C-alpha positions as CSV (number, residue, x, y, z in Angstrom):
1,X,20.1,-19.4,21.8
2,X,19.6,-22.3,19.3
3,X,21.4,-22.1,16.0
4,X,18.7,-23.7,13.9
5,X,17.6,-21.5,11.1
6,X,13.8,-21.3,10.8
7,X,12.0,-19.9,7.8
8,X,8.7,-18.4,8.9
9,X,6.5,-18.5,5.7
10,X,4.2,-15.6,6.6
11,X,5.0,-12.7,4.3
12,X,7.4,-11.6,1.7
13,X,10.1,-9.0,2.3
14,X,9.3,-5.6,1.1
15,X,11.1,-2.2,1.0
16,X,8.2,0.2,1.2
17,X,5.5,-1.8,3.0
18,X,2.8,0.3,1.4
19,X,-0.7,-1.0,2.1
20,X,-1.4,-0.4,-1.6
21,X,1.3,-2.6,-2.9
22,X,1.8,-6.4,-2.8
23,X,4.1,-7.4,0.0
24,X,6.6,-8.9,-2.4
25,X,7.1,-10.1,-6.0
26,X,6.8,-13.8,-6.8
27,X,10.0,-15.8,-6.3
28,X,11.4,-13.7,-3.4
29,X,12.5,-15.9,-0.5
30,X,11.4,-15.2,3.1
31,X,14.2,-14.0,5.4
32,X,15.4,-17.1,7.4
33,X,15.3,-16.4,11.2
34,X,17.3,-18.4,13.8
35,X,15.5,-19.4,17.0
36,X,14.4,-17.7,19.2
37,X,13.7,-14.9,16.8
38,X,11.4,-17.1,14.7
39,X,9.3,-17.6,17.8
40,X,9.2,-13.9,18.5
41,X,7.9,-13.3,15.0
42,X,5.2,-16.0,15.5
43,X,4.1,-14.4,18.8
44,X,4.0,-11.0,17.1
45,X,1.9,-12.4,14.3
46,X,-0.6,-13.7,16.9
47,X,-0.9,-10.2,18.4
48,X,-1.5,-8.7,15.0
49,X,-4.2,-11.3,14.2
50,X,-6.2,-9.8,17.1
51,X,-5.5,-6.2,16.1
52,X,-8.0,-3.9,14.3
53,X,-6.2,-3.5,11.0
54,X,-6.5,-4.7,7.4
55,X,-4.8,-7.9,6.3
56,X,-2.5,-5.9,4.1
57,X,-1.4,-3.8,7.1
58,X,-0.7,-6.9,9.1
59,X,1.5,-8.3,6.3
60,X,3.3,-5.0,6.1
61,X,4.1,-4.7,9.8
62,X,5.1,-8.4,9.9
63,X,7.5,-8.0,7.0
64,X,9.1,-5.0,8.6
65,X,9.5,-6.7,12.0
66,X,10.9,-9.8,10.4
67,X,13.6,-7.7,8.7
68,X,14.4,-6.1,12.0
69,X,14.7,-9.4,13.7
70,X,16.9,-10.7,10.9
71,X,19.2,-7.7,11.5
72,X,19.0,-8.2,15.2
73,X,20.1,-11.8,15.0
74,X,23.5,-10.8,13.7
75,X,23.9,-7.4,15.3
76,X,26.2,-6.5,18.2
77,X,23.7,-4.8,20.5
78,X,23.7,-4.0,24.2
79,X,21.4,-6.0,26.4
80,X,18.4,-7.9,25.2
81,X,16.1,-5.7,23.1
82,X,13.3,-8.2,23.2
83,X,12.9,-8.1,27.0
84,X,14.7,-4.9,28.3
85,X,13.1,-1.5,27.6
86,X,16.4,0.3,27.6
87,X,18.0,-2.2,25.3
88,X,15.0,-1.9,23.0
89,X,15.6,1.8,22.6
90,X,19.3,1.3,22.0
91,X,18.7,-1.4,19.4
92,X,16.2,0.7,17.6
93,X,18.7,3.6,17.4
94,X,21.3,1.2,16.0
95,X,18.9,-0.2,13.5
96,X,18.0,3.3,12.3
97,X,21.7,4.1,11.8
98,X,22.1,0.8,9.9
99,X,19.2,1.4,7.6
100,X,20.1,5.0,6.9
101,X,23.9,5.0,7.0
102,X,24.7,1.5,5.8
103,X,21.8,0.5,3.6
104,X,21.2,4.1,2.4
105,X,17.4,3.8,2.8
106,X,15.3,6.9,2.3
107,X,14.1,8.7,5.5
108,X,10.5,7.7,4.9
109,X,11.5,4.1,4.6
110,X,13.6,4.3,7.8
111,X,10.7,6.0,9.7
112,X,8.3,3.3,8.5
113,X,10.6,0.6,9.7
114,X,11.0,2.3,13.1
115,X,7.2,2.5,13.4
116,X,7.0,-1.3,13.1
117,X,9.9,-1.8,15.6
118,X,8.0,0.4,18.0
119,X,4.9,-1.6,17.5
120,X,6.8,-4.8,18.3
121,X,8.2,-3.3,21.5
122,X,4.8,-2.0,22.6
123,X,3.2,-5.4,22.1
124,X,6.0,-7.1,24.1
125,X,5.3,-4.7,27.0
126,X,8.5,-2.7,26.5
127,X,6.8,0.6,25.9
128,X,6.4,2.7,22.8
129,X,9.6,3.8,21.0
130,X,8.2,7.2,19.9
131,X,10.0,10.2,18.7
132,X,11.3,11.1,22.1
133,X,13.0,7.8,22.7
134,X,14.1,7.1,19.1
135,X,14.1,10.3,17.0
136,X,12.7,9.9,13.5
137,X,14.6,11.2,10.5
138,X,13.6,14.6,9.0
139,X,11.8,14.1,5.7
140,X,12.8,16.1,2.6
141,X,10.5,18.9,1.3
142,X,7.2,17.4,0.5
143,X,5.9,17.2,-3.1
144,X,2.6,16.1,-4.4
145,X,2.5,12.3,-4.9
146,X,3.4,10.9,-8.3
147,X,0.3,10.7,-10.5
148,X,-0.4,9.9,-14.2
149,X,-0.9,12.9,-16.3
150,X,-0.9,13.8,-20.0
151,X,0.1,11.2,-22.5
152,X,1.0,8.6,-19.8
153,X,-2.6,8.8,-18.5
154,X,-4.0,8.3,-21.9
155,X,-1.7,5.4,-22.7
156,X,-2.7,3.8,-19.4
157,X,-6.4,4.2,-19.9
158,X,-6.3,2.8,-23.5
159,X,-4.3,-0.2,-22.4
160,X,-6.7,-0.8,-19.5
161,X,-9.7,-0.6,-21.7
162,X,-8.2,-3.2,-24.1
163,X,-7.5,-5.6,-21.2
164,X,-9.7,-8.6,-20.4
165,X,-12.9,-7.6,-18.6
166,X,-11.8,-8.6,-15.1
167,X,-8.5,-6.7,-15.4
168,X,-10.2,-3.7,-17.0
169,X,-12.7,-3.5,-14.1
170,X,-9.9,-3.8,-11.5
171,X,-8.0,-1.0,-13.2
172,X,-11.1,1.2,-13.4
173,X,-11.9,0.7,-9.8
174,X,-8.5,2.0,-8.8
175,X,-8.3,4.8,-11.4
176,X,-11.9,6.1,-11.2
177,X,-12.8,5.3,-7.6
178,X,-9.4,5.9,-5.9
179,X,-9.5,2.6,-4.0
180,X,-6.4,1.1,-2.4
181,X,-5.4,-2.3,-3.8
182,X,-6.3,-4.1,-0.6
183,X,-9.7,-2.4,-0.7
184,X,-10.2,-3.5,-4.4
185,X,-9.7,-7.2,-3.8
186,X,-12.0,-7.0,-0.7
187,X,-14.9,-5.8,-2.8
188,X,-18.0,-8.1,-2.8
189,X,-20.9,-8.3,-5.1
190,X,-23.2,-6.5,-2.6
191,X,-20.8,-3.6,-2.5
192,X,-21.8,-2.7,-6.1
193,X,-24.6,-0.1,-6.9
194,X,-28.0,-1.4,-6.0
195,X,-29.8,1.0,-8.3
196,X,-29.1,2.6,-11.7
197,X,-30.4,6.1,-10.6
198,X,-27.6,7.0,-8.2
199,X,-24.8,4.5,-8.4
200,X,-22.5,4.2,-5.5
201,X,-19.6,1.8,-4.8
202,X,-19.3,0.8,-1.2
203,X,-15.7,0.5,0.0
204,X,-14.5,-1.0,3.2
205,X,-11.5,1.1,4.1
206,X,-8.7,1.3,6.7
207,X,-9.8,1.1,10.3
208,X,-13.1,-0.5,9.2
209,X,-14.3,2.8,7.9
210,X,-16.8,2.5,5.1
211,X,-17.3,5.1,2.3
212,X,-19.5,5.3,-0.8
213,X,-18.0,6.6,-4.0
214,X,-20.2,7.7,-7.0
215,X,-19.6,5.4,-9.9
216,X,-18.0,7.2,-12.9
217,X,-19.4,6.2,-16.3
218,X,-16.1,4.6,-17.3
219,X,-16.1,2.5,-14.1
220,X,-19.8,1.6,-14.7
221,X,-19.1,0.3,-18.2
222,X,-16.1,-1.7,-17.0
223,X,-18.0,-3.2,-14.1
224,X,-21.0,-4.2,-16.2
225,X,-18.7,-5.9,-18.7
226,X,-17.0,-7.9,-16.0
227,X,-20.2,-8.9,-14.2
228,X,-21.5,-10.3,-17.5
229,X,-18.2,-12.3,-18.0
230,X,-18.1,-13.3,-14.3
231,X,-21.3,-15.3,-14.6
232,X,-19.3,-17.8,-16.8
233,X,-16.2,-17.8,-14.5
234,X,-15.4,-21.1,-12.9
235,X,-16.6,-21.1,-9.3
236,X,-18.4,-17.8,-9.6
237,X,-21.5,-19.0,-7.8
238,X,-19.6,-20.2,-4.8
239,X,-18.2,-16.9,-3.7
240,X,-19.4,-13.3,-3.2
241,X,-16.0,-11.8,-4.1
242,X,-16.2,-9.4,-7.0
243,X,-12.8,-10.1,-8.4
244,X,-11.9,-13.8,-8.9
245,X,-8.7,-15.7,-9.8
246,X,-8.6,-18.6,-12.2
247,X,-9.4,-21.0,-9.4
248,X,-12.7,-19.2,-8.8
249,X,-11.6,-17.8,-5.4
250,X,-11.0,-14.2,-4.3
251,X,-8.2,-12.4,-6.2
252,X,-5.2,-11.7,-3.9
253,X,-3.3,-8.4,-3.5
254,X,-0.3,-9.9,-5.2
255,X,-2.3,-11.1,-8.2
256,X,-4.0,-7.7,-8.4
257,X,-0.6,-6.0,-8.3
258,X,0.6,-8.2,-11.2
259,X,-2.4,-7.3,-13.2
260,X,-1.8,-3.6,-12.9
261,X,1.9,-4.1,-13.7
262,X,0.9,-6.1,-16.8
263,X,-1.4,-3.3,-18.1
264,X,1.4,-0.8,-17.4
265,X,3.7,-2.9,-19.4
266,X,1.3,-3.0,-22.4
267,X,1.0,0.8,-22.1
268,X,4.8,1.1,-22.2
269,X,4.9,2.9,-18.8
270,X,5.7,0.1,-16.5
271,X,8.1,2.3,-14.5
272,X,5.4,5.0,-14.0
273,X,2.5,3.0,-12.7
274,X,1.8,1.3,-9.3
275,X,-1.6,0.7,-7.7
276,X,-1.0,3.7,-5.5
277,X,-0.1,5.9,-8.4
278,X,-3.6,5.2,-9.7
279,X,-5.1,6.3,-6.4
280,X,-2.9,9.5,-6.6
281,X,-4.1,10.1,-10.1
282,X,-7.7,10.0,-9.0
283,X,-7.1,12.5,-6.2
284,X,-4.9,14.7,-8.3
285,X,-7.6,14.9,-11.0
286,X,-10.1,16.0,-8.4
287,X,-7.9,18.6,-6.9
288,X,-6.8,20.1,-10.2
289,X,-10.5,20.3,-11.2
290,X,-11.2,22.5,-8.2
291,X,-12.9,20.0,-5.9
292,X,-12.7,21.1,-2.3
293,X,-10.5,19.2,0.2
294,X,-13.3,18.0,2.4
295,X,-15.0,16.3,-0.6
296,X,-11.7,14.7,-1.8
297,X,-11.0,13.5,1.7
298,X,-14.4,11.9,1.9
299,X,-13.9,10.1,-1.4
300,X,-10.4,8.9,-0.5
301,X,-11.5,7.8,3.0
302,X,-9.0,10.0,4.8
303,X,-9.6,10.6,8.5
304,X,-7.7,13.9,8.4
305,X,-7.5,16.7,5.9
306,X,-3.8,16.7,6.5
307,X,-3.6,13.5,4.5
308,X,-5.5,15.1,1.6
309,X,-3.6,18.4,1.5
310,X,-0.5,16.7,0.1
311,X,-2.3,16.7,-3.3
312,X,-2.3,20.5,-3.3
313,X,1.5,20.6,-3.1
314,X,3.5,21.2,-6.3
315,X,4.8,18.3,-8.3
316,X,8.2,18.0,-9.9
317,X,6.6,19.0,-13.2
318,X,5.2,22.1,-11.6
319,X,8.6,23.2,-10.4
320,X,10.1,22.5,-13.9
321,X,7.3,24.5,-15.6
322,X,7.8,27.4,-13.2
323,X,11.5,27.7,-14.0
324,X,10.8,27.4,-17.7
325,X,8.5,30.5,-17.5
326,X,11.3,32.8,-16.2
327,X,11.9,35.9,-18.2
328,X,15.2,35.8,-20.2
329,X,16.7,38.6,-22.2
330,X,17.7,37.2,-25.5
């Protein structure tokens, strides 16, 4: 192996790898990879470029694989995990132990990392490292996803409404249409409602699945205000993108993430809000209002009802409130 360190400037490191989050915050340095691991990453990126997945999913998988390769470059492993199927299994097990035992990563994070390592092995012809070959960690008892409720939700909505028109519209698309952050920045002008009678927002989702979400009045007002301002935006006539950056090109996932974080900071709840929390808030509102699971799944773009049922689970607040209602003899 060569000793030259090569930085592959493809994606930023990320812990969660969520498709609804930016791959990394500004200023984070890519993990340097020595040869030949850098070449493995470049080859893997070429495979992903031909895969049927969103750009954000590609960045997520690439980030996770790069972190695995960075670990592999300094690990004491048996055989060559990049060419030998048995060695690939052993290395994946060692990596799991490293993430969970040494780095103290959450089971869900470890399992997500193993999924990317398995994808790398599969695309290199080494077979799939599924649960039988490399056992996944058991997850803790499931809870409903974190969502904005009560005063935090009101603070968020007030801060969003006071934001500049573009930022307000972006926030409204996430909060009142339940879109993922990658879906939001991919919106084009022709995805907007064509008529005033029955307004629908067309969303191009994961797996190239399209869905149409009715436009809530708050979202309609925010979109109308942004469209009026967008006409005066530099470069607006040269692109069909709905959300633009200051250069007049399509807004990136990272920039959108920063906008949401900025609004959360103004609201004083920066630790409570992420783009995915806004999607969870949309779904939680629907479930708590009695909307049936099939309808919620359709609005969220879920392929399986199992993905939607998580919103029917109790939240941490539900558990606290249940204990608070216990009868006590005083």
